[in-house]
C-alpha positions in Angstrom: -3.9 -14.8 -12.2 -3.7 -11.7 -10.1 -0.9 -9.3 -11.0 0.1 -6.1 -9.3 2.3 -3.2 -10.3 3.2 -0.9 -7.4 4.8 2.5 -7.9 5.3 5.9 -6.3 8.0 5.0 -3.7 11.2 6.9 -3.3 13.5 8.7 -0.8 11.8 11.2 1.4 12.8 13.2 4.5 11.2 12.5 7.9 7.8 14.3 8.0 7.5 14.1 4.2 4.8 12.5 2.1 4.4 10.0 -0.8 1.5 8.6 -2.7 1.8 5.0 -3.7 -0.2 3.4 -6.5 -1.0 -0.2 -7.4 -2.5 -1.2 -10.7 -4.1 -4.6 -10.5 -5.0 -7.0 -13.3 -6.1 -10.6 -13.8 -9.2 -10.5 -11.7 -12.4 -8.5 -11.2 -10.9 -5.6 -9.3 -14.2 -4.0 -8.3 -15.3 -7.2 -6.5 -12.3 -7.5 -4.2 -11.1 -5.8 -1.1 -7.6 -4.6 -1.4 -4.8 -4.2 1.1 -1.4 -2.7 1.5 1.4 -4.6 3.3 5.0 -3.6 3.9 8.3 -5.4 4.7 11.3 -3.8 6.3 14.7 -5.4 6.0 15.1 -8.4 8.4 11.4 -8.3 9.4 8.3 -10.1 8.3 5.8 -8.6 6.0 3.1 -6.7 8.0 -0.4 -5.4 7.3 -0.7 -1.6 6.7 -4.2 -0.9 5.5 -7.2 -2.4 3.7 -10.3 -1.1 1.9 -13.5 -2.9 0.9 -14.5 -3.3 -2.7 -16.9 -0.4 -2.7 -14.7 1.8 -0.5 -17.4 1.7 2.2 -14.9 0.8 4.9 -11.2 1.1 5.6 -8.9 -0.5 8.2 -5.5 0.5 9.4 -2.7 -1.0 11.5 -2.3 0.6 14.8 1.1 2.1 13.9 -0.5 4.2 11.1 -2.2 6.5 13.7 -3.9 8.7 11.2 -0.9 9.3 9.0 -1.8 7.1 6.0 -5.0 7.0 3.8 -6.0 4.1 1.6 -8.3 4.7 -1.4 -9.2 3.1 -4.7 -10.5 3.9 -8.2 -12.4 0.9 -9.5 -12.6 2.4 -13.0 -8.8 2.4 -13.1 -8.2 -0.9 -11.3 -6.0 1.1 -8.9 -5.5 1.2 -5.2 -3.6 4.1 -3.5 -1.9 4.7 -0.3 -1.2 8.2 0.8 1.7 8.4 3.2 2.0 11.5 5.4 4.2 12.4 8.3 6.6 9.7 7.4 9.1 8.4 9.9 12.4 6.5 9.4 10.6 3.4 10.8 8.3 3.5 7.8 11.2 2.5 5.6 10.1 -0.7 3.8 9.0 -2.2 0.5 5.3 -1.6 0.2 3.0 -4.2 -1.6 -0.6 -4.3 -2.5 -2.5 -7.5 -2.0 -5.9 -9.1 -2.4 -5.4 -12.6 -1.0 -3.9 -15.8 -2.4 -0.3 -16.3 -3.2 0.4 -13.6 -5.7 2.4 -10.5 -4.8 3.9 -7.8 -6.9 7.4 -6.5 -6.9 6.5 -3.8 -4.4 7.8 -0.2 -4.3 10.6 0.9 -2.0 9.9 3.7 0.5 13.0 5.1 2.2 12.6 7.8 4.9 15.9 9.4 5.8 17.5 12.8 6.3 
C-alpha cells in the first residue's frame, strides 16, 4: 500500500521560504500524478498543487499565486514543494497524496514572526 514520508517543515518568518519533500513507496511512483494538500487547525484539508507523472503539467490552487512550486524526481520517488513568500495563513500541516485512502503524517509549516 502507498506510504508517504513528508519532511522539511518548520518555523519560518513571514516572507521566508521552505522546501518540503515527500518520499513515497508501495506503488510505482513514476506512473502516478502527485499532489500536495494542507490542513490548518480547525479547517478542512485543501488542495495546494499537483504534478503529472512525467512533470509535463503542474496545477496550483488559486491562493498559491506564483509563490509555490511543485516538482518531482522519479528516480528518488520524491515529490517536492518549494514554498516562497510565506504568509501566516500558510501555517498548516502539509501532506503529499496520490489518491485513495492513504495519507502520511504530514510536515508542520508554521509562519510567524
